[in-house]
PDB file of N, CA, C, O and CB in Angstrom:
ATOM      1  N   MET A   1      11.882  33.062  26.370  1.00  0.00           N
ATOM      2  CA  MET A   1      11.913  31.626  26.663  1.00  0.00           C
ATOM      3  C   MET A   1      13.303  31.100  26.201  1.00  0.00           C
ATOM      4  O   MET A   1      13.832  31.691  25.260  1.00  0.00           O
ATOM      5  CB  MET A   1      10.702  30.848  25.925  1.00  0.00           C
ATOM      6  N   SER A   2      13.828  30.239  26.667  1.00  0.00           N
ATOM      7  CA  SER A   2      15.202  29.618  26.633  1.00  0.00           C
ATOM      8  C   SER A   2      15.440  28.988  25.332  1.00  0.00           C
ATOM      9  O   SER A   2      14.522  28.519  24.659  1.00  0.00           O
ATOM     10  CB  SER A   2      15.396  28.569  27.735  1.00  0.00           C
ATOM     11  N   ASP A   3      16.662  28.978  24.980  1.00  0.00           N
ATOM     12  CA  ASP A   3      17.050  28.338  23.631  1.00  0.00           C
ATOM     13  C   ASP A   3      16.884  26.916  23.775  1.00  0.00           C
ATOM     14  O   ASP A   3      17.157  26.338  22.723  1.00  0.00           O
ATOM     15  CB  ASP A   3      18.530  28.644  23.171  1.00  0.00           C
ATOM     16  N   SER A   4      16.512  26.104  24.764  1.00  0.00           N
ATOM     17  CA  SER A   4      16.374  24.552  24.678  1.00  0.00           C
ATOM     18  C   SER A   4      15.260  24.408  25.609  1.00  0.00           C
ATOM     19  O   SER A   4      14.786  25.386  26.188  1.00  0.00           O
ATOM     20  CB  SER A   4      17.747  23.618  25.122  1.00  0.00           C
ATOM     21  N   LEU A   5      14.805  23.157  25.778  1.00  0.00           N
ATOM     22  CA  LEU A   5      13.729  22.617  26.257  1.00  0.00           C
ATOM     23  C   LEU A   5      14.395  22.438  27.841  1.00  0.00           C
ATOM     24  O   LEU A   5      15.601  22.253  28.001  1.00  0.00           O
ATOM     25  CB  LEU A   5      13.207  21.229  25.352  1.00  0.00           C
ATOM     26  N   PRO A   6      13.577  22.510  28.793  1.00  0.00           N
ATOM     27  CA  PRO A   6      14.060  22.348  30.153  1.00  0.00           C
ATOM     28  C   PRO A   6      14.025  20.998  30.383  1.00  0.00           C
ATOM     29  O   PRO A   6      13.201  20.364  29.724  1.00  0.00           O
ATOM     30  CB  PRO A   6      13.306  23.078  31.184  1.00  0.00           C
ATOM     31  N   GLY A   7      14.936  20.219  31.400  1.00  0.00           N
ATOM     32  CA  GLY A   7      15.211  18.970  31.758  1.00  0.00           C
ATOM     33  C   GLY A   7      15.660  18.398  30.504  1.00  0.00           C
ATOM     34  O   GLY A   7      16.059  19.156  29.620  1.00  0.00           O
ATOM     35  N   GLN A   8      15.636  16.926  30.300  1.00  0.00           N
ATOM     36  CA  GLN A   8      16.470  16.285  29.581  1.00  0.00           C
ATOM     37  C   GLN A   8      15.647  15.456  28.349  1.00  0.00           C
ATOM     38  O   GLN A   8      15.566  14.231  28.257  1.00  0.00           O
ATOM     39  CB  GLN A   8      17.276  15.425  30.551  1.00  0.00           C
ATOM     40  N   PRO A   9      15.133  16.332  27.542  1.00  0.00           N
ATOM     41  CA  PRO A   9      14.307  15.746  26.311  1.00  0.00           C
ATOM     42  C   PRO A   9      15.105  14.980  25.506  1.00  0.00           C
ATOM     43  O   PRO A   9      16.255  15.287  25.192  1.00  0.00           O
ATOM     44  CB  PRO A   9      13.682  16.787  25.407  1.00  0.00           C
ATOM     45  N   GLY A  10      14.413  13.797  25.095  1.00  0.00           N
ATOM     46  CA  GLY A  10      14.888  12.815  24.144  1.00  0.00           C
ATOM     47  C   GLY A  10      15.190  13.528  22.802  1.00  0.00           C
ATOM     48  O   GLY A  10      14.869  14.703  22.625  1.00  0.00           O
ATOM     49  N   PRO A  11      15.775  12.831  21.924  1.00  0.00           N
ATOM     50  CA  PRO A  11      16.151  13.338  20.658  1.00  0.00           C
ATOM     51  C   PRO A  11      14.965  13.681  19.862  1.00  0.00           C
ATOM     52  O   PRO A  11      15.076  14.723  19.217  1.00  0.00           O
ATOM     53  CB  PRO A  11      16.989  12.392  19.944  1.00  0.00           C
ATOM     54  N   THR A  12      13.742  12.978  19.749  1.00  0.00           N
ATOM     55  CA  THR A  12      12.595  13.382  18.889  1.00  0.00           C
ATOM     56  C   THR A  12      12.200  14.664  19.560  1.00  0.00           C
ATOM     57  O   THR A  12      12.020  15.484  18.660  1.00  0.00           O
ATOM     58  CB  THR A  12      11.357  12.272  18.801  1.00  0.00           C
ATOM     59  N   LEU A  13      12.003  15.162  20.631  1.00  0.00           N
ATOM     60  CA  LEU A  13      11.551  16.441  21.071  1.00  0.00           C
ATOM     61  C   LEU A  13      12.367  17.385  20.815  1.00  0.00           C
ATOM     62  O   LEU A  13      11.899  18.401  20.300  1.00  0.00           O
ATOM     63  CB  LEU A  13      11.287  16.514  22.317  1.00  0.00           C
ATOM     64  N   ASN A  14      13.714  17.319  21.083  1.00  0.00           N
ATOM     65  CA  ASN A  14      15.049  18.176  20.747  1.00  0.00           C
ATOM     66  C   ASN A  14      14.925  18.373  19.318  1.00  0.00           C
ATOM     67  O   ASN A  14      15.061  19.534  18.933  1.00  0.00           O
ATOM     68  CB  ASN A  14      16.549  17.419  21.114  1.00  0.00           C
ATOM     69  N   ARG A  15      14.673  17.395  18.368  1.00  0.00           N
ATOM     70  CA  ARG A  15      14.461  17.691  17.122  1.00  0.00           C
ATOM     71  C   ARG A  15      13.570  18.553  16.772  1.00  0.00           C
ATOM     72  O   ARG A  15      13.920  19.457  16.014  1.00  0.00           O
ATOM     73  CB  ARG A  15      14.257  16.790  16.557  1.00  0.00           C
ATOM     74  N   ILE A  16      12.075  18.477  17.282  1.00  0.00           N
ATOM     75  CA  ILE A  16      11.274  19.125  17.034  1.00  0.00           C
ATOM     76  C   ILE A  16      11.345  20.595  17.373  1.00  0.00           C
ATOM     77  O   ILE A  16      10.934  21.463  16.603  1.00  0.00           O
ATOM     78  CB  ILE A  16      10.440  18.551  17.423  1.00  0.00           C
ATOM     79  N   TYR A  17      11.876  20.839  18.540  1.00  0.00           N
ATOM     80  CA  TYR A  17      12.059  22.084  19.164  1.00  0.00           C
ATOM     81  C   TYR A  17      12.619  22.960  18.248  1.00  0.00           C
ATOM     82  O   TYR A  17      12.132  24.033  17.895  1.00  0.00           O
ATOM     83  CB  TYR A  17      12.843  22.017  20.326  1.00  0.00           C
ATOM     84  N   GLU A  18      14.112  22.250  17.715  1.00  0.00           N
ATOM     85  CA  GLU A  18      14.977  23.042  16.908  1.00  0.00           C
ATOM     86  C   GLU A  18      14.265  23.351  15.560  1.00  0.00           C
ATOM     87  O   GLU A  18      14.550  24.401  14.983  1.00  0.00           O
ATOM     88  CB  GLU A  18      16.330  22.310  16.694  1.00  0.00           C
ATOM     89  N   GLU A  19      13.446  22.578  15.081  1.00  0.00           N
ATOM     90  CA  GLU A  19      12.606  22.754  13.791  1.00  0.00           C
ATOM     91  C   GLU A  19      11.643  23.741  13.949  1.00  0.00           C
ATOM     92  O   GLU A  19      11.255  24.331  12.940  1.00  0.00           O
ATOM     93  CB  GLU A  19      11.891  21.517  13.357  1.00  0.00           C
ATOM     94  N   LEU A  20      11.157  24.045  15.111  1.00  0.00           N
ATOM     95  CA  LEU A  20       9.972  25.140  15.267  1.00  0.00           C
ATOM     96  C   LEU A  20      10.570  26.790  15.070  1.00  0.00           C
ATOM     97  O   LEU A  20      11.673  27.237  15.386  1.00  0.00           O
ATOM     98  CB  LEU A  20       9.250  24.953  16.983  1.00  0.00           C
ATOM     99  N   GLU A  21       9.724  27.291  14.605  1.00  0.00           N
ATOM    100  CA  GLU A  21       9.868  28.814  14.587  1.00  0.00           C
ATOM    101  C   GLU A  21       9.896  29.284  16.076  1.00  0.00           C
ATOM    102  O   GLU A  21       9.174  28.678  16.868  1.00  0.00           O
ATOM    103  CB  GLU A  21       8.608  29.550  13.756  1.00  0.00           C
ATOM    104  N   PRO A  22      10.659  30.296  16.511  1.00  0.00           N
ATOM    105  CA  PRO A  22      10.737  30.649  17.532  1.00  0.00           C
ATOM    106  C   PRO A  22       9.293  31.091  18.222  1.00  0.00           C
ATOM    107  O   PRO A  22       9.023  30.784  19.383  1.00  0.00           O
ATOM    108  CB  PRO A  22      11.684  31.500  17.422  1.00  0.00           C
ATOM    109  N   ASP A  23       8.462  31.797  17.428  1.00  0.00           N
ATOM    110  CA  ASP A  23       6.919  32.147  18.013  1.00  0.00           C
ATOM    111  C   ASP A  23       6.356  30.838  18.452  1.00  0.00           C
ATOM    112  O   ASP A  23       5.733  30.743  19.510  1.00  0.00           O
ATOM    113  CB  ASP A  23       5.812  32.850  16.816  1.00  0.00           C
ATOM    114  N   VAL A  24       6.579  29.762  17.603  1.00  0.00           N
ATOM    115  CA  VAL A  24       5.810  28.682  17.862  1.00  0.00           C
ATOM    116  C   VAL A  24       6.343  27.718  18.881  1.00  0.00           C
ATOM    117  O   VAL A  24       5.586  27.073  19.606  1.00  0.00           O
ATOM    118  CB  VAL A  24       5.580  28.053  16.690  1.00  0.00           C
ATOM    119  N   ARG A  25       7.672  27.623  18.935  1.00  0.00           N
ATOM    120  CA  ARG A  25       8.422  27.075  20.329  1.00  0.00           C
ATOM    121  C   ARG A  25       7.805  27.575  21.478  1.00  0.00           C
ATOM    122  O   ARG A  25       7.537  26.675  22.275  1.00  0.00           O
ATOM    123  CB  ARG A  25       9.955  27.497  20.477  1.00  0.00           C
ATOM    124  N   GLU A  26       7.477  28.728  21.854  1.00  0.00           N
ATOM    125  CA  GLU A  26       6.948  29.050  23.116  1.00  0.00           C
ATOM    126  C   GLU A  26       5.580  28.585  23.123  1.00  0.00           C
ATOM    127  O   GLU A  26       5.330  28.499  24.325  1.00  0.00           O
ATOM    128  CB  GLU A  26       7.044  30.488  23.428  1.00  0.00           C
ATOM    129  N   THR A  27       4.626  28.261  22.530  1.00  0.00           N
ATOM    130  CA  THR A  27       3.515  27.584  22.476  1.00  0.00           C
ATOM    131  C   THR A  27       3.635  26.323  22.759  1.00  0.00           C
ATOM    132  O   THR A  27       3.003  25.808  23.681  1.00  0.00           O
ATOM    133  CB  THR A  27       2.971  27.702  21.428  1.00  0.00           C
ATOM    134  N   VAL A  28       4.514  25.631  21.950  1.00  0.00           N
ATOM    135  CA  VAL A  28       4.656  24.284  22.081  1.00  0.00           C
ATOM    136  C   VAL A  28       5.137  23.817  23.670  1.00  0.00           C
ATOM    137  O   VAL A  28       4.671  22.947  24.406  1.00  0.00           O
ATOM    138  CB  VAL A  28       5.689  23.868  20.958  1.00  0.00           C
ATOM    139  N   VAL A  29       6.162  24.684  23.852  1.00  0.00           N
ATOM    140  CA  VAL A  29       6.835  24.709  25.462  1.00  0.00           C
ATOM    141  C   VAL A  29       5.790  24.557  26.460  1.00  0.00           C
ATOM    142  O   VAL A  29       5.664  23.574  27.190  1.00  0.00           O
ATOM    143  CB  VAL A  29       7.627  26.177  25.881  1.00  0.00           C
ATOM    144  N   LEU A  30       5.012  25.639  26.451  1.00  0.00           N
ATOM    145  CA  LEU A  30       4.105  25.990  27.491  1.00  0.00           C
ATOM    146  C   LEU A  30       3.160  24.638  27.293  1.00  0.00           C
ATOM    147  O   LEU A  30       2.923  24.021  28.332  1.00  0.00           O
ATOM    148  CB  LEU A  30       3.322  27.598  27.282  1.00  0.00           C
ATOM    149  N   ARG A  31       2.595  24.116  26.053  1.00  0.00           N
ATOM    150  CA  ARG A  31       1.905  22.967  26.214  1.00  0.00           C
ATOM    151  C   ARG A  31       2.480  21.548  26.657  1.00  0.00           C
ATOM    152  O   ARG A  31       1.830  20.627  27.151  1.00  0.00           O
ATOM    153  CB  ARG A  31       1.367  22.850  25.111  1.00  0.00           C
ATOM    154  N   LEU A  32       3.745  21.574  26.391  1.00  0.00           N
ATOM    155  CA  LEU A  32       4.624  20.305  26.644  1.00  0.00           C
ATOM    156  C   LEU A  32       4.947  20.470  28.262  1.00  0.00           C
ATOM    157  O   LEU A  32       5.227  19.431  28.859  1.00  0.00           O
ATOM    158  CB  LEU A  32       6.170  20.278  25.590  1.00  0.00           C
ATOM    159  N   LEU A  33       4.928  21.496  28.879  1.00  0.00           N
ATOM    160  CA  LEU A  33       4.882  21.708  30.532  1.00  0.00           C
ATOM    161  C   LEU A  33       3.459  21.711  31.176  1.00  0.00           C
ATOM    162  O   LEU A  33       3.533  21.605  32.401  1.00  0.00           O
ATOM    163  CB  LEU A  33       5.549  23.178  30.947  1.00  0.00           C
ATOM    164  N   ASP A  34       2.403  21.787  30.778  1.00  0.00           N
ATOM    165  CA  ASP A  34       1.278  21.767  31.013  1.00  0.00           C
ATOM    166  C   ASP A  34       0.553  20.439  31.035  1.00  0.00           C
ATOM    167  O   ASP A  34      -0.073  19.936  30.102  1.00  0.00           O
ATOM    168  CB  ASP A  34       0.849  22.558  30.273  1.00  0.00           C
ATOM    169  N   ALA A  35       0.762  19.893  32.403  1.00  0.00           N
ATOM    170  CA  ALA A  35       0.269  18.458  32.570  1.00  0.00           C
ATOM    171  C   ALA A  35      -1.079  18.410  32.407  1.00  0.00           C
ATOM    172  O   ALA A  35      -1.437  17.233  32.383  1.00  0.00           O
ATOM    173  CB  ALA A  35       0.578  17.846  33.867  1.00  0.00           C
ATOM    174  N   ALA A  36      -2.045  19.219  32.277  1.00  0.00           N
ATOM    175  CA  ALA A  36      -3.278  19.512  31.794  1.00  0.00           C
ATOM    176  C   ALA A  36      -3.940  19.327  30.700  1.00  0.00           C
ATOM    177  O   ALA A  36      -5.118  19.042  30.485  1.00  0.00           O
ATOM    178  CB  ALA A  36      -3.382  20.378  31.864  1.00  0.00           C
ATOM    179  N   SER A  37      -2.655  19.606  29.741  1.00  0.00           N
ATOM    180  CA  SER A  37      -2.853  19.476  28.448  1.00  0.00           C
ATOM    181  C   SER A  37      -2.675  17.880  28.002  1.00  0.00           C
ATOM    182  O   SER A  37      -1.805  17.128  28.443  1.00  0.00           O
ATOM    183  CB  SER A  37      -1.893  20.450  27.756  1.00  0.00           C
ATOM    184  N   SER A  38      -3.672  17.546  27.053  1.00  0.00           N
ATOM    185  CA  SER A  38      -3.448  15.954  26.397  1.00  0.00           C
ATOM    186  C   SER A  38      -2.265  16.059  25.861  1.00  0.00           C
ATOM    187  O   SER A  38      -1.941  16.923  25.047  1.00  0.00           O
ATOM    188  CB  SER A  38      -4.497  15.376  25.205  1.00  0.00           C
ATOM    189  N   ALA A  39      -1.433  15.015  26.375  1.00  0.00           N
ATOM    190  CA  ALA A  39      -0.478  14.591  25.312  1.00  0.00           C
ATOM    191  C   ALA A  39      -0.608  13.741  24.010  1.00  0.00           C
ATOM    192  O   ALA A  39       0.340  13.619  23.234  1.00  0.00           O
ATOM    193  CB  ALA A  39       0.339  14.003  25.916  1.00  0.00           C
ATOM    194  N   GLU A  40      -1.849  13.147  23.800  1.00  0.00           N
ATOM    195  CA  GLU A  40      -2.657  12.849  22.692  1.00  0.00           C
ATOM    196  C   GLU A  40      -2.821  13.770  21.699  1.00  0.00           C
ATOM    197  O   GLU A  40      -2.427  13.638  20.540  1.00  0.00           O
ATOM    198  CB  GLU A  40      -3.794  12.543  23.062  1.00  0.00           C
ATOM    199  N   ARG A  41      -3.413  14.717  22.163  1.00  0.00           N
ATOM    200  CA  ARG A  41      -3.832  15.956  21.245  1.00  0.00           C
ATOM    201  C   ARG A  41      -2.790  16.849  20.888  1.00  0.00           C
ATOM    202  O   ARG A  41      -2.872  17.528  19.864  1.00  0.00           O
ATOM    203  CB  ARG A  41      -4.855  16.822  21.887  1.00  0.00           C
ATOM    204  N   LEU A  42      -1.667  16.908  21.771  1.00  0.00           N
ATOM    205  CA  LEU A  42      -0.426  17.756  21.434  1.00  0.00           C
ATOM    206  C   LEU A  42       0.416  16.976  20.277  1.00  0.00           C
ATOM    207  O   LEU A  42       0.884  17.593  19.321  1.00  0.00           O
ATOM    208  CB  LEU A  42       0.550  17.988  22.849  1.00  0.00           C
ATOM    209  N   ALA A  43       0.562  15.646  20.430  1.00  0.00           N
ATOM    210  CA  ALA A  43       1.152  14.506  19.679  1.00  0.00           C
ATOM    211  C   ALA A  43       0.437  14.698  18.184  1.00  0.00           C
ATOM    212  O   ALA A  43       1.059  14.788  17.125  1.00  0.00           O
ATOM    213  CB  ALA A  43       0.796  12.928  20.469  1.00  0.00           C
ATOM    214  N   LEU A  44      -0.931  14.737  18.332  1.00  0.00           N
ATOM    215  CA  LEU A  44      -1.712  14.759  16.954  1.00  0.00           C
ATOM    216  C   LEU A  44      -1.534  16.180  16.178  1.00  0.00           C
ATOM    217  O   LEU A  44      -1.437  16.321  14.959  1.00  0.00           O
ATOM    218  CB  LEU A  44      -3.384  14.499  17.240  1.00  0.00           C
ATOM    219  N   ILE A  45      -1.514  17.148  17.118  1.00  0.00           N
ATOM    220  CA  ILE A  45      -1.335  18.727  16.428  1.00  0.00           C
ATOM    221  C   ILE A  45       0.093  18.813  15.662  1.00  0.00           C
ATOM    222  O   ILE A  45       0.228  19.301  14.540  1.00  0.00           O
ATOM    223  CB  ILE A  45      -1.335  20.071  17.755  1.00  0.00           C
ATOM    224  N   LEU A  46       1.220  18.215  16.510  1.00  0.00           N
ATOM    225  CA  LEU A  46       2.465  18.173  16.076  1.00  0.00           C
ATOM    226  C   LEU A  46       2.708  17.415  15.002  1.00  0.00           C
ATOM    227  O   LEU A  46       3.592  17.681  14.188  1.00  0.00           O
ATOM    228  CB  LEU A  46       3.207  17.842  16.954  1.00  0.00           C
ATOM    229  N   SER A  47       1.801  16.239  14.915  1.00  0.00           N
ATOM    230  CA  SER A  47       2.187  15.319  13.757  1.00  0.00           C
ATOM    231  C   SER A  47       1.608  15.870  12.473  1.00  0.00           C
ATOM    232  O   SER A  47       2.157  15.756  11.377  1.00  0.00           O
ATOM    233  CB  SER A  47       1.659  13.819  13.980  1.00  0.00           C
ATOM    234  N   ARG A  48       0.338  16.539  12.716  1.00  0.00           N
ATOM    235  CA  ARG A  48      -0.438  17.101  11.541  1.00  0.00           C
ATOM    236  C   ARG A  48       0.556  18.104  10.810  1.00  0.00           C
ATOM    237  O   ARG A  48       0.598  18.136   9.580  1.00  0.00           O
ATOM    238  CB  ARG A  48      -1.863  17.890  12.047  1.00  0.00           C
ATOM    239  N   HIS A  49       1.266  18.831  11.512  1.00  0.00           N
ATOM    240  CA  HIS A  49       2.115  20.036  11.127  1.00  0.00           C
ATOM    241  C   HIS A  49       3.551  19.385  10.656  1.00  0.00           C
ATOM    242  O   HIS A  49       4.481  20.158  10.426  1.00  0.00           O
ATOM    243  CB  HIS A  49       2.299  21.162  12.493  1.00  0.00           C
ATOM    244  N   GLY A  50       3.716  18.092  10.525  1.00  0.00           N
ATOM    245  CA  GLY A  50       4.659  17.368  10.139  1.00  0.00           C
ATOM    246  C   GLY A  50       6.050  17.177  11.123  1.00  0.00           C
ATOM    247  O   GLY A  50       7.229  17.082  10.784  1.00  0.00           O
ATOM    248  N   HIS A  51       5.530  17.162  12.242  1.00  0.00           N
ATOM    249  CA  HIS A  51       6.498  16.786  13.502  1.00  0.00           C
ATOM    250  C   HIS A  51       6.082  15.483  14.247  1.00  0.00           C
ATOM    251  O   HIS A  51       5.388  15.606  15.256  1.00  0.00           O
ATOM    252  CB  HIS A  51       6.480  18.002  14.641  1.00  0.00           C
ATOM    253  N   ALA A  52       6.397  14.436  13.891  1.00  0.00           N
ATOM    254  CA  ALA A  52       6.011  13.276  14.417  1.00  0.00           C
ATOM    255  C   ALA A  52       6.424  12.851  15.532  1.00  0.00           C
ATOM    256  O   ALA A  52       7.639  12.718  15.677  1.00  0.00           O
ATOM    257  CB  ALA A  52       6.193  12.469  13.738  1.00  0.00           C
ATOM    258  N   VAL A  53       5.632  12.565  16.484  1.00  0.00           N
ATOM    259  CA  VAL A  53       6.101  12.281  18.043  1.00  0.00           C
ATOM    260  C   VAL A  53       4.782  11.641  18.522  1.00  0.00           C
ATOM    261  O   VAL A  53       3.645  11.897  18.126  1.00  0.00           O
ATOM    262  CB  VAL A  53       6.579  13.795  19.062  1.00  0.00           C
ATOM    263  N   SER A  54       5.190  10.723  19.489  1.00  0.00           N
ATOM    264  CA  SER A  54       3.975   9.826  20.168  1.00  0.00           C
ATOM    265  C   SER A  54       3.641  10.504  21.389  1.00  0.00           C
ATOM    266  O   SER A  54       4.443  11.314  21.853  1.00  0.00           O
ATOM    267  CB  SER A  54       4.373   8.219  20.547  1.00  0.00           C
ATOM    268  N   ALA A  55       2.540  10.264  21.969  1.00  0.00           N
ATOM    269  CA  ALA A  55       2.035  10.748  23.007  1.00  0.00           C
ATOM    270  C   ALA A  55       2.807   9.999  24.075  1.00  0.00           C
ATOM    271  O   ALA A  55       2.838  10.676  25.103  1.00  0.00           O
ATOM    272  CB  ALA A  55       0.577  10.647  23.017  1.00  0.00           C
ATOM    273  N   SER A  56       3.359   8.994  24.184  1.00  0.00           N
ATOM    274  CA  SER A  56       4.132   8.312  25.064  1.00  0.00           C
ATOM    275  C   SER A  56       5.249   9.157  25.290  1.00  0.00           C
ATOM    276  O   SER A  56       5.541   9.619  26.393  1.00  0.00           O
ATOM    277  CB  SER A  56       4.491   6.997  24.617  1.00  0.00           C
ATOM    278  N   THR A  57       5.861   9.351  24.250  1.00  0.00           N
ATOM    279  CA  THR A  57       6.928  10.444  24.356  1.00  0.00           C
ATOM    280  C   THR A  57       6.980  11.552  25.256  1.00  0.00           C
ATOM    281  O   THR A  57       7.880  11.753  26.070  1.00  0.00           O
ATOM    282  CB  THR A  57       7.001  11.021  23.275  1.00  0.00           C
ATOM    283  N   ILE A  58       5.892  12.315  25.054  1.00  0.00           N
ATOM    284  CA  ILE A  58       5.390  13.571  25.552  1.00  0.00           C
ATOM    285  C   ILE A  58       5.017  13.260  26.972  1.00  0.00           C
ATOM    286  O   ILE A  58       5.237  14.174  27.767  1.00  0.00           O
ATOM    287  CB  ILE A  58       4.175  14.145  24.703  1.00  0.00           C
ATOM    288  N   ARG A  59       4.436  12.020  27.510  1.00  0.00           N
ATOM    289  CA  ARG A  59       4.323  11.671  28.873  1.00  0.00           C
ATOM    290  C   ARG A  59       5.613  11.266  29.466  1.00  0.00           C
ATOM    291  O   ARG A  59       5.851  11.485  30.654  1.00  0.00           O
ATOM    292  CB  ARG A  59       3.361  10.627  29.038  1.00  0.00           C
ATOM    293  N   THR A  60       6.428  10.702  28.706  1.00  0.00           N
ATOM    294  CA  THR A  60       7.793  10.202  29.280  1.00  0.00           C
ATOM    295  C   THR A  60       8.487  11.306  29.596  1.00  0.00           C
ATOM    296  O   THR A  60       9.047  11.216  30.688  1.00  0.00           O
ATOM    297  CB  THR A  60       8.655   9.340  28.356  1.00  0.00           C
ATOM    298  N   TYR A  61       8.687  12.567  28.880  1.00  0.00           N
ATOM    299  CA  TYR A  61       9.188  13.934  29.139  1.00  0.00           C
ATOM    300  C   TYR A  61       8.667  14.398  30.489  1.00  0.00           C
ATOM    301  O   TYR A  61       9.336  14.632  31.496  1.00  0.00           O
ATOM    302  CB  TYR A  61       8.749  14.933  28.005  1.00  0.00           C
ATOM    303  N   ARG A  62       7.307  14.490  30.323  1.00  0.00           N
ATOM    304  CA  ARG A  62       6.615  15.320  31.553  1.00  0.00           C
ATOM    305  C   ARG A  62       7.028  14.516  32.929  1.00  0.00           C
ATOM    306  O   ARG A  62       7.343  15.118  33.956  1.00  0.00           O
ATOM    307  CB  ARG A  62       4.756  15.374  31.384  1.00  0.00           C
ATOM    308  N   ARG A  63       6.992  13.169  32.830  1.00  0.00           N
ATOM    309  CA  ARG A  63       7.096  12.381  33.888  1.00  0.00           C
ATOM    310  C   ARG A  63       8.827  12.520  34.475  1.00  0.00           C
ATOM    311  O   ARG A  63       9.215  12.350  35.630  1.00  0.00           O
ATOM    312  CB  ARG A  63       6.576  10.827  33.369  1.00  0.00           C
ATOM    313  N   SER A  64       9.495  12.813  33.493  1.00  0.00           N
ATOM    314  CA  SER A  64      10.935  13.010  33.813  1.00  0.00           C
ATOM    315  C   SER A  64      11.215  14.357  34.411  1.00  0.00           C
ATOM    316  O   SER A  64      12.121  14.553  35.221  1.00  0.00           O
ATOM    317  CB  SER A  64      11.784  12.843  32.573  1.00  0.00           C
ATOM    318  N   LEU A  65      10.213  15.471  33.875  1.00  0.00           N
ATOM    319  CA  LEU A  65      10.317  16.760  34.788  1.00  0.00           C
ATOM    320  C   LEU A  65       9.851  16.530  36.203  1.00  0.00           C
ATOM    321  O   LEU A  65      10.513  16.971  37.142  1.00  0.00           O
ATOM    322  CB  LEU A  65       9.443  17.949  34.207  1.00  0.00           C
ATOM    323  N   ARG A  66       8.772  15.877  36.383  1.00  0.00           N
ATOM    324  CA  ARG A  66       8.243  15.730  37.640  1.00  0.00           C
ATOM    325  C   ARG A  66       8.966  15.194  38.328  1.00  0.00           C
ATOM    326  O   ARG A  66       9.137  15.726  39.425  1.00  0.00           O
ATOM    327  CB  ARG A  66       7.217  15.195  37.756  1.00  0.00           C
ATOM    328  N   GLU A  67       9.609  14.112  38.076  1.00  0.00           N
ATOM    329  CA  GLU A  67      10.993  13.473  38.812  1.00  0.00           C
ATOM    330  C   GLU A  67      12.104  14.215  39.195  1.00  0.00           C
ATOM    331  O   GLU A  67      12.793  13.858  40.150  1.00  0.00           O
ATOM    332  CB  GLU A  67      11.639  12.540  38.011  1.00  0.00           C
ATOM    333  N   GLY A  68      12.329  15.145  38.589  1.00  0.00           N
ATOM    334  CA  GLY A  68      13.676  15.941  38.429  1.00  0.00           C
ATOM    335  C   GLY A  68      14.777  15.365  37.810  1.00  0.00           C
ATOM    336  O   GLY A  68      15.925  15.438  38.246  1.00  0.00           O
ATOM    337  N   PHE A  69      14.376  14.690  36.617  1.00  0.00           N
ATOM    338  CA  PHE A  69      15.467  14.364  35.856  1.00  0.00           C
ATOM    339  C   PHE A  69      15.861  15.446  34.651  1.00  0.00           C
ATOM    340  O   PHE A  69      16.828  15.231  33.920  1.00  0.00           O
ATOM    341  CB  PHE A  69      15.165  13.003  35.312  1.00  0.00           C
TER     342      PHE A  69
END
């Protein structure tokens, strides 16, 4: 897995990525990139583990990847 998130994630997702342990990063990145994975559920799981992020932030990031930004 790379040392950063693909595309241009915002500051919240960058911060969360940096805070995660390497083995957890890979799982989170796979879920972030999986459009079939619920943004709401991913946001809830991350928040429960101390990484506050909104589902809207996740959806915006996914949209930016789809649109090539």
